C-alpha positions as CSV (number, residue, x, y, z in Angstrom):
1,K,0.0,0.0,0.0
2,F,1.6,3.1,-1.3
3,L,0.7,6.7,-1.9
4,G,2.3,7.9,-5.2
5,Y,2.7,10.8,-7.5
6,E,3.5,10.5,-11.2
7,K,5.5,13.2,-13.0
8,T,6.6,13.2,-16.6
9,D,10.1,11.9,-15.8
10,E,9.7,10.1,-12.5
11,L,7.4,8.3,-10.2
12,Q,7.5,9.2,-6.5
13,F,5.9,7.2,-3.8
14,T,5.8,6.6,0.0
15,R,4.5,3.8,2.1
16,I,1.1,4.5,3.7
17,R,1.6,4.3,7.4
18,Y,-0.8,3.4,10.2
19,S,-1.4,5.7,13.2
20,F,1.0,3.8,15.5
21,E,3.8,4.1,12.8
22,R,3.8,7.9,12.8
23,I,7.0,7.8,14.9
24,L,8.9,6.3,12.0
25,P,10.7,8.6,9.7
26,K,8.8,9.1,6.4
27,L,10.7,8.0,3.3
28,I,10.0,9.2,-0.2
29,I,11.2,7.0,-3.1
30,S,11.7,8.4,-6.6
31,I,12.2,6.2,-9.6
32,A,13.1,7.6,-13.0
33,K,10.9,6.6,-15.9
34,T,13.3,5.0,-18.3
35,N,13.3,1.8,-20.3
36,E,15.0,0.1,-17.3
37,L,12.7,0.9,-14.4
38,A,15.2,0.1,-11.6
39,A,18.1,1.8,-13.4
40,S,18.0,4.8,-11.1
41,Y,16.2,5.6,-7.9
42,K,16.5,8.0,-5.0
43,V,15.4,7.6,-1.4
44,R,15.0,10.7,0.7
45,L,13.4,11.8,4.0
46,A,10.2,13.8,4.0
47,L,10.5,17.4,5.3
48,I,9.3,16.7,8.9
49,S,11.9,13.9,9.2
50,L,14.6,16.2,7.9
51,L,13.6,18.8,10.5
52,I,13.7,16.2,13.3
53,I,17.2,14.9,12.3
54,S,18.4,18.5,12.0
55,I,17.2,19.2,15.6
56,I,18.8,16.0,16.8
57,L,22.1,16.8,15.1
58,I,22.2,20.4,16.5
59,G,21.4,18.9,20.0
60,S,24.3,16.5,19.5
61,L,26.7,19.3,18.6
62,Y,25.5,21.3,21.6
63,G,26.0,18.2,23.8
64,M,29.6,17.8,22.6
65,Y,30.2,21.5,23.3
66,Q,28.8,21.1,26.8
67,L,31.1,18.1,27.4
68,A,34.0,20.1,26.2
69,I,33.4,22.9,28.7
70,G,32.8,20.4,31.5
71,D,29.1,20.3,32.1
72,P,27.4,17.2,33.7
73,P,27.6,14.4,31.2
74,I,24.3,12.5,31.6
75,E,22.2,15.1,29.7
76,N,25.0,15.4,27.1
77,I,25.2,11.6,26.6
78,L,21.4,11.7,25.8
79,R,22.0,14.4,23.2
80,I,25.1,12.8,21.7
81,L,24.3,9.1,21.7
82,I,20.7,8.1,22.5
83,F,18.6,10.4,20.3
84,P,20.6,10.0,17.1
85,T,20.8,6.2,17.7
86,L,17.1,6.0,18.3
87,F,16.3,8.0,15.1
88,F,18.6,5.8,12.9
89,I,17.0,2.6,14.4
90,L,13.6,4.0,13.5
91,L,14.9,4.9,10.1
92,K,16.2,1.3,9.6
93,V,12.8,-0.1,10.7
94,E,11.0,2.1,8.1
95,M,13.4,1.1,5.4
96,R,12.8,-2.6,6.1
97,L,9.0,-2.1,6.2
98,T,9.1,-0.2,2.9
99,Q,11.4,-2.8,1.3
100,K,9.1,-5.6,2.3
101,N,6.0,-3.7,0.9
102,I,7.8,-3.0,-2.4
103,E,8.8,-6.7,-2.7
104,K,5.2,-7.7,-1.9
105,A,3.8,-5.2,-4.5
106,L,6.2,-6.4,-7.2
107,E,5.3,-10.0,-6.4
108,N,1.6,-9.2,-6.7
109,G,2.2,-7.4,-9.9
110,K,3.9,-10.5,-11.4
111,N,1.0,-12.7,-10.4
112,D,-1.6,-10.4,-12.2
């Protein structure tokens, strides 16, 4: 189950997510319309996911700065390690779910 948009030179789609999957980063996949469909594709984050990762990275940089000047480390460890790690774990989960749904859609397309 995908939500897609067809342009003259490419096809863009994203996986339709259920309400409990809203915490996962949103991926947008673009496939060029050429003779070889899988010849080129791009995967990018949606705007809100880009904003979230930007905030996490700024927080990580700030945490590193705080550690450098000698502030208490527990809050800085959260900023530097846990939040970026959690985001990338969620990103990996979304990539796996999207990959499985693409494979399922392609398999269903072959059977039609």
